[in-house]
C-alpha positions, 0 to 999 in steps of 0.5 A: 508654179502658178498657171498664169495664162488662163487667168491673166493673159490677154485675149490674143494670148488665149487664142494663141495658146489655144492654137498652140495646144489644139491646132485650132484658134477656138473651141467647138461651139458645143462643149460636148464636142471637146473630146480631150481635157486640157493638160499641162505636163512636165517634161524632162527637156532642158531647163528654161527651154521652149514649151512644146505641145501635143495637139492630138492630146490637147497637152501643153508640155513644159520643162522646168523653169528657173523662174516664173518670168522665164516661163512666161517669156518662153511660153509667150514666145512659143505660142506667138511664133509657132505657126506650123500647127495652125489647123484652121489655116490648113483647112481653109487652104485645103478647101481653096486648093480643092476648088471648094472655095471658102466663101461658097462653103460659108467658111468665112 
């Protein structure tokens, strides 16, 4: 199957994919700081199911799909609707809760 997202997705889709597979919305500024290579793995989950990710390993895990269109629909749904792994917002909220304040720390 053709990997459509990296080549054909919009910038918004690319940011959402990055957040989905890494927990971050952008890569580090120095490529040497990337400790994992991006991987697409096949899973044994039910056919045409939603994709999953393992953010610690920078992995996108895809079940078997009956068509490329179904894969694109499921992937787009997953990357735009899963917010529980957003490490950028977690760190921002944690800094505010700890009283360090995002503006004072230069995070914004």
